[in-house]
C-alpha positions in Angstrom: 0.0 0.0 0.0 1.2 3.5 -0.8 2.5 5.0 2.5 1.6 8.6 1.5 -2.1 7.9 1.3 -4.1 6.4 4.2 -5.9 3.4 2.7 -9.6 2.8 3.2 -10.3 -0.9 2.5 -14.1 -0.7 2.8 -16.1 -1.8 -0.2 -16.4 0.8 -3.0 -19.7 2.6 -3.0 -21.7 3.9 -5.9 -20.8 7.5 -5.0 -17.1 6.7 -5.0 -17.4 5.0 -8.4 -19.2 8.1 -9.8 -16.2 10.2 -8.5 -13.8 7.8 -10.2 -15.6 8.1 -13.5 -15.8 11.9 -13.4 -12.2 12.2 -12.5 -11.1 9.8 -15.3 -13.2 11.9 -17.7 -11.3 14.9 -16.5 -7.9 13.2 -17.1 -7.0 13.1 -13.4 -4.3 10.7 -12.2 -5.0 7.6 -10.2 -3.0 9.0 -7.4 -5.2 12.1 -7.2 -8.3 10.0 -7.4 -7.0 7.8 -4.6 -6.2 10.8 -2.5 -9.7 12.2 -2.9 -11.3 8.9 -1.9 -8.8 8.1 0.9 -7.8 4.8 -0.8 -4.6 3.3 -2.1 -3.8 3.9 -5.8 -3.5 0.2 -6.2 -7.2 -0.2 -5.1 -8.3 2.4 -7.7 -6.2 0.7 -10.4 -7.7 -2.8 -9.6 -11.2 -1.3 -9.6 -10.8 0.3 -13.0 -9.1 -2.8 -14.6 -11.7 -5.2 -13.1 -14.8 -3.2 -14.2 -13.8 -1.3 -17.3 -16.0 -1.9 -20.4 -14.3 -3.0 -23.6 -15.7 -1.4 -26.8 -14.7 -3.2 -30.0 -13.3 -1.1 -32.7 -15.5 0.2 -35.5 -15.8 -1.9 -38.6 -17.2 1.0 -40.7 -15.3 1.5 -43.9 -12.7 -0.9 -42.7 -10.2 -2.4 -45.1 -10.6 -6.1 -45.9 -6.9 -6.5 -45.7 -6.2 -7.4 -42.0 -2.4 -7.6 -42.3 -0.3 -5.6 -39.8 2.3 -5.0 -42.5 0.0 -3.4 -45.1 1.4 0.1 -44.7 4.9 -0.7 -46.0 4.1 -3.7 -48.2 5.2 -3.5 -51.8 4.5 -7.1 -52.9 3.0 -8.1 -56.2 1.8 -11.3 -57.8 2.1 -13.4 -54.6 -0.8 -15.6 -55.7 0.6 -16.1 -59.2 -3.0 -16.6 -60.5 -3.1 -13.4 -62.6 0.6 -12.9 -63.2 1.8 -11.2 -65.3 -1.6 -9.6 -66.1 -2.2 -8.1 -62.6 -0.2 -4.9 -62.0 -1.8 -3.9 -58.7 0.0 -4.2 -55.4 -1.2 -7.3 -53.5 -2.3 -5.3 -50.4 -5.1 -3.8 -52.5 -6.5 -7.3 -53.2 -9.3 -8.9 -51.1 -7.5 -12.3 -51.3 -4.1 -11.1 -50.3 -4.2 -12.4 -46.7 -5.0 -15.9 -47.7 -2.1 -16.2 -50.1 0.8 -14.3 -48.4 3.2 -16.3 -46.3 4.2 -13.2 -44.4 0.7 -12.3 -43.3 0.5 -11.1 -39.7 -2.9 -10.4 -38.3 -3.4 -6.7 -37.4 -3.9 -6.0 -33.7 -6.5 -3.6 -32.6 -5.2 -3.4 -29.1 -4.0 0.0 -27.9 -0.8 -0.2 -25.8 -2.0 2.8 -23.7 -4.5 0.6 -22.1 -1.7 -1.4 -20.5 -0.8 1.5 -18.3 -2.6 4.0 -16.1 -5.3 5.0 -16.3 -6.2 1.9 -18.3 -9.2 3.5 -20.0 -10.0 5.9 -22.8 -12.3 8.2 -20.8 -10.1 11.3 -21.3 -8.2 10.4 -24.5 -8.2 13.2 -27.0 -7.9 10.9 -29.9 -10.8 8.5 -29.1 -13.3 10.0 -31.5 -11.2 9.0 -34.6 -9.4 6.0 -33.2 -9.8 2.7 -35.0 -8.6 0.5 -32.1 -10.5 -1.3 -29.4 -11.4 1.0 -26.5 -12.0 0.7 -22.8 -14.2 2.9 -20.6 -14.9 3.1 -16.9 -18.6 3.7 -16.2 -19.8 3.9 -12.6 -23.3 2.4 -13.2 -21.9 -0.6 -15.0 -19.0 -1.1 -12.5 -21.4 -1.0 -9.6 -23.9 -3.4 -11.3 -21.1 -5.9 -11.8 -19.9 -5.5 -8.2 -23.4 -5.9 -6.8 -24.0 -9.0 -9.0 -20.8 -10.7 -7.8 -21.5 -9.7 -4.2 -25.1 -11.1 -4.2 -24.0 -14.3 -5.8 -21.1 -14.8 -3.3 -23.1 -14.0 -0.1 -25.5 -16.3 1.6 -28.7 -15.1 3.1 -29.4 -12.5 0.4 -32.3 -13.8 -1.5 -32.8 -11.9 -4.7 -33.3 -13.1 -8.3 -31.3 -11.8 -11.2 -34.4 -10.1 -12.6 -35.1 -8.3 -9.3 -31.4 -7.3 -9.1 -31.6 -5.7 -12.6 -34.8 -3.9 -11.6 -33.3 -2.7 -8.4 -30.2 -1.4 -10.2 -32.3 0.3 -12.9 -34.2 2.1 -10.2 -31.4 3.0 -7.8 -28.4 3.8 -9.9 -29.9 6.8 -11.8 -31.1 8.3 -8.6 -27.7 7.9 -7.0 -26.2 9.5 -10.1 -28.5 12.5 -9.5 -27.0 12.9 -6.0 -29.6 11.1 -3.9 -28.4 9.1 -1.0 -29.7 5.5 -0.2 -31.6 7.0 2.7 -33.4 9.5 0.4 -34.2 6.8 -2.1 -35.8 4.7 0.6 -37.8 7.6 2.0 -39.1 8.6 -1.5 -40.1 5.1 -2.4 -41.7 3.6 0.8 -44.2 1.6 -1.3 -41.6 -0.4 -3.2 -41.4 -3.9 -1.6 -38.1 -4.7 -3.4 -36.4 -1.6 -1.9 -37.7 -2.4 1.5 -36.6 -6.0 1.3 -33.0 -5.0 0.2 -32.7 -1.8 2.2 -29.5 -2.9 4.0 -27.8 -3.9 0.7 -28.2 -0.4 -0.7 -25.6 1.0 1.6 
């Protein structure tokens, strides 16, 4: 644990996850986020990597040539089917990858995701980026956490359907700044909320 920051090892709350998302959107460092939440930077790092959402790269207007070497490739007539008639470079052919012995599949992984902050939330190039992306979203992270928690605990009797409905009701209200106590007070008639009141905190 980082000695400069007093660690708080309690479970991460929805409010704390919202702070993490907002600070990541602003480009803050994990150290500064940890300092604000009173947690170790390693805890924040693990939270982000565990609950980040992967968004596959866009396939719109994507080249059918999937070779990583396409940019510098000058090869011609590798298939020998149309030689010497074909004068085009092979990288412009849809069948190039299946004939070339030097074919290397193109990777859509961004190396920046291997180091802090491990997500694209504040990346200035994300709008035009053709690589796979990763984002930290508080509502998704908390939903995943609650699902794992409920499945791992005994004595908490709630179905997956009820869990989803509870999350859909509670998460937006917490995002608006309402505390669990306020939510319970404003929805006294909801049996699902009353039944799981202790688990909201």
